[in-house]
C-alpha positions as semicolon CSV with decimal commas, in nm:
position;residue;x (nm);y (nm);z (nm)
1;M;1,465;1,007;-1,479
2;S;1,197;1,206;-1,659
3;A;0,949;1,429;-1,479
4;E;0,673;1,181;-1,563
5;Q;0,834;0,890;-1,379
6;N;0,758;0,853;-1,011
7;T;0,983;0,701;-0,751
8;P;0,848;0,547;-0,430
9;D;0,999;0,841;-0,239
10;D;0,769;1,096;-0,407
11;T;0,494;1,177;-0,157
12;N;0,159;1,350;-0,179
13;E;0,188;1,578;0,120
14;D;-0,100;1,805;0,022
15;D;-0,374;1,539;0,015
16;G;-0,352;1,441;0,383
17;N;-0,245;1,079;0,338
18;D;0,085;0,898;0,379
19;N;0,110;0,752;0,029
20;S;0,399;0,791;-0,210
21;Q;0,314;0,905;-0,561
22;H;0,402;0,553;-0,674
23;A;0,146;0,409;-0,431
24;E;-0,118;0,658;-0,551
25;D;-0,051;0,555;-0,911
26;R;-0,079;0,185;-0,824
27;M;-0,404;0,250;-0,632
28;K;-0,559;0,416;-0,937
29;E;-0,426;0,152;-1,175
30;R;-0,545;-0,134;-0,954
31;N;-0,872;0,027;-0,838
32;V;-0,778;0,020;-0,469
33;S;-0,946;0,272;-0,237
34;Q;-0,780;0,465;0,043
35;D;-1,014;0,282;0,285
36;R;-0,860;-0,051;0,184
37;V;-0,509;0,087;0,232
38;D;-0,608;0,221;0,575
39;E;-0,756;-0,118;0,664
40;A;-0,430;-0,290;0,572
41;K;-0,233;-0,038;0,779
42;S;-0,449;-0,099;1,084
43;I;-0,523;-0,475;1,078
44;G;-0,277;-0,618;0,825
45;R;-0,050;-0,904;0,924
46;E;0,301;-0,770;0,937
47;K;0,603;-0,938;0,781
48;A;0,949;-0,836;0,667
49;G;0,988;-0,645;0,343
50;N;1,257;-0,685;0,077
51;T;1,487;-0,444;0,260
52;P;1,542;-0,376;0,631
53;N;1,362;-0,042;0,594
54;E;1,043;-0,198;0,453
55;V;0,754;-0,373;0,620
56;V;0,473;-0,558;0,440
57;K;0,117;-0,567;0,571
58;E;-0,137;-0,812;0,426
59;V;-0,509;-0,862;0,475
60;P;-0,655;-1,185;0,333
61;A;-0,981;-1,160;0,141
62;S;-1,159;-1,353;0,417
63;E;-1,070;-1,083;0,671
64;S;-1,122;-0,778;0,452
65;K;-1,436;-0,564;0,463
66;S;-1,428;-0,547;0,083
67;G;-1,385;-0,924;0,037
68;R;-1,061;-0,864;-0,156
69;G;-0,713;-0,925;-0,022
70;I;-0,456;-0,647;-0,016
71;R;-0,083;-0,613;0,042
72;I;0,090;-0,284;0,112
73;V;0,458;-0,205;0,154
74;L;0,549;0,063;0,407
75;D;0,865;0,256;0,484
76;R;0,945;0,135;0,836
77;A;1,094;0,468;0,945
78;T;0,825;0,705;0,816
79;G;0,515;0,487;0,784
80;K;0,467;0,608;0,425
81;V;0,299;0,364;0,188
82;I;0,548;0,270;-0,084
83;T;0,326;0,050;-0,299
84;V;-0,013;-0,122;-0,302
85;I;-0,107;-0,466;-0,442
86;D;-0,464;-0,587;-0,484
87;K;-0,458;-0,961;-0,410
88;G;-0,813;-1,030;-0,522
89;S;-1,095;-1,236;-0,372
90;K;-0,906;-1,568;-0,370
91;F;-0,614;-1,448;-0,152
92;K;-0,622;-1,643;0,174
């Protein structure tokens, strides 16, 4: 793996949040603010992730302060955000 590639385990410990470098990259790419990620962490509906160590939290657009749905994937053990998906204004 080259130095430019990021794995979900790479974390940004110096910026005060619990996001992996991968999640930070997806946030920038998808224009998702830290406030939206924090909202998903606090009020998102929880469901199982793809692996036993992952949990998914979703906020439908109708319940989001921004009016856009969001899905985040968290490491169940550490609470670190692994990735971020903007679901748009139509996500119910």
